[in-house]
C-alpha positions in Angstrom: 34.5 14.6 -5.2 34.3 11.5 -2.9 33.8 13.7 0.1 31.0 15.6 -1.6 29.3 12.3 -2.6 29.7 10.9 0.9 28.3 14.2 2.4 25.3 14.1 0.0 24.6 10.5 0.8 24.7 11.2 4.5 22.3 14.0 4.0 19.9 11.9 2.0 20.0 8.9 4.4 20.4 10.6 7.8 20.4 14.4 8.1 17.3 15.2 6.1 15.2 12.8 8.3 16.1 14.8 11.4 15.0 18.2 10.1 11.7 19.3 11.6 9.1 21.7 10.1 10.0 24.6 12.5 13.7 24.6 11.6 13.3 25.6 7.9 10.8 27.5 5.7 7.6 25.8 4.4 8.9 25.8 0.8 12.2 24.1 1.9 10.4 21.6 4.1 8.0 20.7 1.2 11.0 20.2 -1.1 12.7 18.0 1.5 9.4 16.0 1.8 9.4 15.3 -1.9 13.1 14.2 -1.8 12.4 12.0 1.2 9.3 10.5 -0.5 11.2 9.5 -3.6 14.2 8.1 -1.6 11.8 6.1 0.7 9.8 4.8 -2.2 12.9 3.6 -4.1 14.5 2.2 -0.9 11.4 0.3 0.1 10.7 -0.9 -3.4 14.2 -2.5 -3.4 14.1 -3.9 0.2 10.5 -5.3 -0.3 11.7 -7.0 -3.5 8.6 -5.8 -5.3 10.1 -6.9 -8.7 9.8 -10.5 -7.5 6.2 -9.8 -6.3 5.5 -8.4 -9.8 6.7 -11.7 -11.2 4.4 -13.7 -8.9 1.4 -11.5 -9.9 2.4 -12.0 -13.6 2.0 -15.8 -13.1 -1.3 -15.4 -11.3 -2.6 -13.0 -14.0 -1.6 -15.4 -16.7 -3.5 -18.2 -14.9 -6.6 -16.1 -14.3 -6.8 -13.8 -17.4 -9.0 -16.1 -19.4 -11.5 -16.8 -16.5 -11.6 -13.1 -15.7 -12.3 -12.1 -19.3 -14.9 -14.9 -19.5 -16.8 -13.4 -16.6 -16.5 -9.9 -18.1 -17.7 -11.1 -21.5 -20.6 -13.0 -19.9 -21.8 -9.9 -18.1 -21.2 -7.8 -21.3 -23.3 -10.2 -23.4 -26.0 -10.1 -20.8 -26.2 -6.3 -21.4 -25.8 -6.7 -25.1 -22.4 -4.9 -25.7 -20.0 -7.9 -26.2 -18.7 -6.3 -29.5 -17.8 -3.1 -27.7 -16.0 -5.2 -24.9 -14.1 -7.1 -27.6 -12.9 -3.9 -29.2 -11.8 -2.5 -25.9 -9.8 -5.7 -25.1 -8.1 -5.6 -28.5 -7.1 -2.0 -27.9 -5.8 -2.8 -24.4 -3.6 -5.6 -25.8 -2.3 -3.7 -28.8 -4.8 -4.3 -31.5 -5.1 -7.4 -33.8 -2.1 -9.7 -32.9 -1.5 -13.3 -32.1 -1.7 -12.9 -28.4 -5.0 -11.1 -28.4 -6.6 -13.6 -30.9 -5.5 -16.6 -28.8 -6.9 -15.1 -25.6 -10.2 -14.3 -27.3 -10.4 -17.8 -28.7 -9.9 -19.2 -25.2 -12.6 -16.9 -23.9 -15.1 -18.0 -26.6 -14.3 -21.7 -25.8 -14.9 -21.0 -22.1 -18.3 -19.4 -22.8 -19.4 -22.1 -25.3 -18.6 -24.8 -22.8 -20.8 -23.0 -20.3 -23.7 -22.9 -22.7 -23.4 -26.6 -23.5 -23.7 -27.4 -19.8 -20.4 -29.2 -19.6 -18.8 -26.4 -17.6 -20.3 -27.2 -14.3 -19.0 -28.3 -10.9 -15.3 -28.6 -10.8 -14.9 -26.2 -13.8 -17.0 -23.5 -12.2 -15.1 -23.9 -8.9 -11.7 -23.6 -10.7 -12.9 -20.4 -12.5 -14.0 -18.7 -9.3 -10.8 -19.9 -7.5 -8.5 -18.5 -10.1 -10.3 -15.1 -10.1 -10.4 -14.8 -6.3 -6.9 -16.1 -6.0 -5.5 -13.4 -8.3 -7.3 -10.5 -6.6 -6.5 -12.0 -3.1 -2.8 -12.0 -4.1 -3.0 -8.4 -5.2 -4.6 -7.5 -1.9 -1.9 -9.4 0.1 0.8 -7.6 -1.9 -0.8 -4.2 -1.3 -1.3 -4.9 2.4 2.4 -5.9 2.8 3.4 -2.6 1.2 1.1 -0.8 3.6 2.3 -3.0 6.5 -1.3 -4.2 7.2 -1.5 -7.6 8.8 -5.3 -8.1 8.7 -6.8 -8.9 5.3 -10.4 -8.7 4.3 -12.7 -11.6 5.4 -13.7 -14.2 2.9 -17.2 -12.8 2.9 -15.9 -9.3 2.1 -13.6 -10.7 -0.6 -16.4 -12.4 -2.4 -18.8 -9.5 -2.2 -16.3 -6.7 -2.9 -14.5 -8.5 -5.7 -17.6 -9.5 -7.6 -19.1 -6.1 -7.2 -16.0 -4.8 -8.9 -16.5 -7.3 -11.8 -20.1 -6.1 -12.3 -18.9 -2.5 -12.5 -16.0 -3.0 -14.9 -18.1 -3.7 -18.0 -20.2 -0.7 -17.3 -17.2 1.5 -16.9 -15.7 0.2 -20.1 -18.9 1.0 -22.0 -19.0 4.5 -20.5 -15.4 5.1 -21.5 -16.0 3.8 -25.0 -19.2 5.8 -25.4 -17.4 9.0 -24.2 -14.7 8.5 -26.8 -17.3 8.0 -29.6 -19.2 11.1 -28.4 -16.1 13.3 -28.4 -15.0 12.0 -31.8 -18.5 12.7 -33.3 -18.6 16.1 -31.7 -15.3 16.9 -33.2 -16.6 16.5 -36.8 -19.2 19.3 -36.2 -16.7 21.8 -34.8 -13.7 21.3 -37.0 -14.3 24.7 -38.5 -13.9 26.4 -35.2 -10.2 27.5 -35.0 -9.9 27.4 -31.2 -12.3 24.6 -30.1 -11.1 22.0 -32.5 -7.5 21.7 -31.2 -8.7 21.7 -27.6 -11.2 18.9 -28.3 -8.6 16.9 -30.2 -6.3 17.2 -27.2 -9.1 16.1 -24.8 -9.9 13.1 -27.0 -6.2 12.1 -26.9 -6.3 12.6 -23.1 -9.2 10.2 -22.5 -7.1 7.0 -22.4 -4.7 8.7 -20.0 -7.5 10.0 -17.8 -9.1 6.5 -17.6 -5.8 4.9 -16.8 -5.1 7.5 -14.1 -8.5 6.9 -12.4 -8.0 3.1 -12.7 -4.7 3.2 -10.9 -6.1 5.8 -8.3 -9.1 3.5 -7.6 -6.8 0.5 -7.3 -4.5 2.3 -4.7 -7.5 3.5 -2.7 -9.6 0.3 -2.9 -7.1 -2.6 -2.7 -5.2 -2.1 0.7 -7.4 -3.0 3.7 -6.8 0.5 5.2 -7.8 4.1 4.7 -5.8 5.7 1.8 -6.0 9.5 1.3 -7.2 10.5 -2.1 -4.6 13.1 -2.7 -1.6 10.7 -2.4 -3.5 8.0 -4.4 -4.2 10.5 -7.2 -0.6 11.7 -7.5 0.6 8.1 -7.7 -2.2 7.2 -10.0 -1.3 9.9 -12.5 2.4 9.1 -12.5 1.8 5.3 -12.7 -0.9 5.7 -15.3 1.3 7.9 -17.5 4.2 5.5 -17.2 1.8 2.6 -18.1 0.5 4.5 -21.2 4.0 5.2 -22.3 5.0 1.5 -22.0 1.7 0.5 -23.7 2.8 2.5 -26.7 6.2 0.7 -26.7 4.4 -2.6 -26.4 2.2 -1.9 -29.4 5.2 -0.8 -31.4 7.0 -4.0 -30.3 4.0 -6.1 -31.5 4.3 -4.4 -34.9 8.0 -4.9 -35.0 7.6 -8.6 -34.2 5.0 -9.2 -36.8 7.0 -7.5 -39.5 10.6 -8.6 -38.8 10.7 -11.7 -36.7 10.4 -14.5 -39.3 12.4 -16.9 -37.2 10.1 -17.3 -34.2 6.9 -16.5 -35.9 3.8 -16.1 -33.7 5.7 -17.6 -30.7 7.5 -14.3 -30.3 4.3 -12.6 -29.1 4.1 -14.8 -26.0 7.4 -13.6 -24.3 6.5 -10.0 -25.3 3.1 -10.4 -23.6 4.7 -11.8 -20.5 7.1 -8.9 -20.5 4.2 -6.5 -20.8 2.5 -8.1 -17.8 5.7 -8.0 -15.7 6.5 -4.4 -16.4 2.8 -3.4 -15.9 2.7 -4.9 -12.5 6.1 -3.4 -11.6 4.8 0.1 -12.5 1.6 -0.6 -10.5 3.5 -1.8 -7.4 5.9 1.2 -7.6 2.9 3.5 -7.6 1.5 1.7 -4.5 4.8 2.1 -2.8 4.8 5.8 -3.7 1.3 6.2 -2.3 2.4 4.6 1.0 5.6 6.7 1.1 3.7 10.0 0.4 1.1 9.3 3.1 3.4 8.0 5.8 6.5 10.2 5.3 6.1 11.6 8.8 6.4 8.1 10.3 10.0 7.8 9.0 11.4 11.0 10.7 14.4 10.1 12.9 14.1 6.6 11.4 17.7 5.4 11.9 17.7 6.9 15.5 14.4 5.1 16.2 15.9 1.8 15.1 19.1 2.3 17.2 17.4 3.9 20.2 19.1 3.2 23.5 17.4 1.2 26.3 17.6 4.3 28.6 15.9 6.6 26.2 13.2 4.1 25.3 12.4 3.9 29.1 12.4 7.7 29.2 9.9 7.9 26.3 7.7 5.3 28.0 7.7 7.3 31.3 7.0 10.5 29.4 4.0 9.1 27.5 2.5 7.4 30.5 2.8 10.5 32.7 1.0 12.6 30.0 -1.8 10.1 29.6 -2.2 9.7 33.4 -2.4 13.5 33.9 -5.0 13.8 31.1 -7.0 11.1 32.7 -6.9 12.7 36.2 -8.1 16.0 34.7 -11.0 14.1 33.1 -10.1 15.6 29.7 -10.2 14.1 26.2 -7.7 11.2 25.9 -4.5 11.8 24.0 -4.1 10.5 20.5 -0.7 9.2 19.1 -0.5 12.3 16.8 -1.1 14.7 19.7 1.6 13.1 21.9 4.0 13.1 19.0 3.4 16.8 18.2 3.3 18.0 21.8 6.5 16.2 22.9 8.4 16.2 19.5 8.6 12.4 19.6 8.8 10.8 16.2 5.4 9.3 15.3 6.9 5.9 14.6 8.5 5.8 18.0 5.3 7.0 19.6 3.3 4.2 17.9 5.9 1.6 19.0 5.9 2.8 22.6 2.1 2.9 22.8 1.9 -0.6 21.4 4.4 -1.9 24.0 2.5 -0.1 26.9 -0.7 -1.9 25.7 1.2 -5.2 25.7 2.1 -4.8 29.4 -1.5 -3.9 30.2 -0.9 -0.3 31.3 -2.9 1.3 28.5 -5.9 0.6 26.3 -7.4 2.2 23.2 -10.6 4.2 23.3 -12.5 5.2 20.2 -13.9 8.7 19.6 -16.8 8.0 17.2 -17.4 11.7 16.6 -14.0 12.5 15.2 -13.1 8.9 14.1 -9.9 9.0 16.3 -8.2 6.5 18.6 -7.2 7.8 22.0 -5.4 6.1 24.9 -6.3 5.8 28.6 -4.7 4.1 31.6 -5.8 0.5 32.3 -5.4 0.6 36.1 -5.8 3.0 39.0 -3.5 5.9 38.4 -2.9 6.3 42.1 -1.1 2.9 42.1 0.7 3.5 38.8 4.3 4.5 39.8 7.5 4.6 37.9 8.8 1.4 39.5 5.7 -0.5 38.3 6.2 0.7 34.7 9.9 -0.1 34.6 9.4 -3.5 36.2 6.7 -4.4 33.6 8.9 -3.2 30.7 11.9 -5.3 32.0 9.9 -8.5 32.6 7.8 -8.3 29.4 8.6 -11.2 27.1 9.8 -14.8 27.5 12.3 -15.9 30.1 11.7 -19.6 29.4 15.2 -20.7 28.5 17.4 -23.7 29.6 20.0 -21.5 31.2 20.6 -22.7 34.8 20.0 -19.5 36.7 19.1 -21.3 39.9 22.4 -23.1 40.5 25.2 -22.7 38.0 24.6 -19.1 37.2 22.7 -18.1 40.3 25.3 -15.5 41.3 24.8 -13.5 38.1 21.0 -13.8 38.4 21.0 -12.6 42.0 23.2 -9.6 41.3 20.8 -8.6 38.6 17.7 -9.0 40.6 19.2 -7.2 43.7 20.3 -4.3 41.5 16.8 -4.1 40.0 15.2 -4.1 43.4 17.3 -1.2 44.6 16.7 0.6 41.4 12.9 0.2 41.7 12.9 1.0 45.4 14.0 4.6 44.7 11.2 5.0 42.1 8.4 3.2 43.9 7.0 6.4 45.6 7.0 8.5 42.4 3.5 8.4 40.7 3.4 8.9 37.0 0.6 11.4 37.3 2.7 13.6 39.6 5.7 14.0 37.2 
């Protein structure tokens, strides 16, 4: 049994990542991709400590929930559907309970202070800061999941975030109106044997569908990168269903607290509300991780081998990629993309990206944009008739810092000289080989 478990674990963590598409059938490869996606999602969720990030977002949400609702209610009152907004908020937080009533009281107090003219200056700045801070923290968390280093500019944050706040009340009204329309229509067709059950099912499905689209939009919109709709939709459906299931448990918990918890009274609703926020964010971040894993599963092929690649093989991959790009440039053909290099040479895409990035760092390559196909290609950054193997290896060896306090001129000069002479002899034999001629 131990041997079987060990063999299964080795297959999940190593062997399955080395299987290429041409080695198995399409059905088997698709099944392996599903297994790899689930494993990668769980593994990265644990390593990235997303449960801790969910706790941080819970705190930010608790700090910003009243200002956010105040903005939404202010917009809703401007359009004349504040009662509808209030009903939707009550439904979202589990109906009439202590937590919902306290939050709505805070919102009314916020808006009344605004009307009286007291809520100006510092108060307005604090409101805007808490709202932008929450959404900015969400974006940072999503960008870390997607390994995106560049966030939106402050101008884009302000314009994008507040555009979203203007749309949210409208979407809430549309969803509520759709529910009312479906319920009213149901009364007129209750006599139809076939249509009535179908319509009832559709009405019950509306909250699920709205939650699915909410999560899907969040997974597409929040990261500062291009997210494919297919992967976002799959994750949105799974995360939305899990959230709706937990929402049912939360509402049931609120009823249980109000009926049976005579010791803590209304205070018991607060920790339950915090638990709801924590688990909701955990579900949301798990869905974001699943979206990333599904879209980038190819990047993790040969993952362990890429992490433990030898110095010699990394140099070989660099020479191989540079020779391909130099030849393509000499032929005056369309520049190679990372995906084309990876597919043509069977180099793992992650290793391809790492090598291309390093070759740009040593100023042998640069990116070129193909606006027609929206692709990034790569071309040599110097004369290919001067670009030999020795030059490439020398730049790879000397790239990085050598500014240390080790005395290589006197005390350890012998070791340093042995190394430099060996390198010179090594480069001398490769100096006449041009990369374009390989």
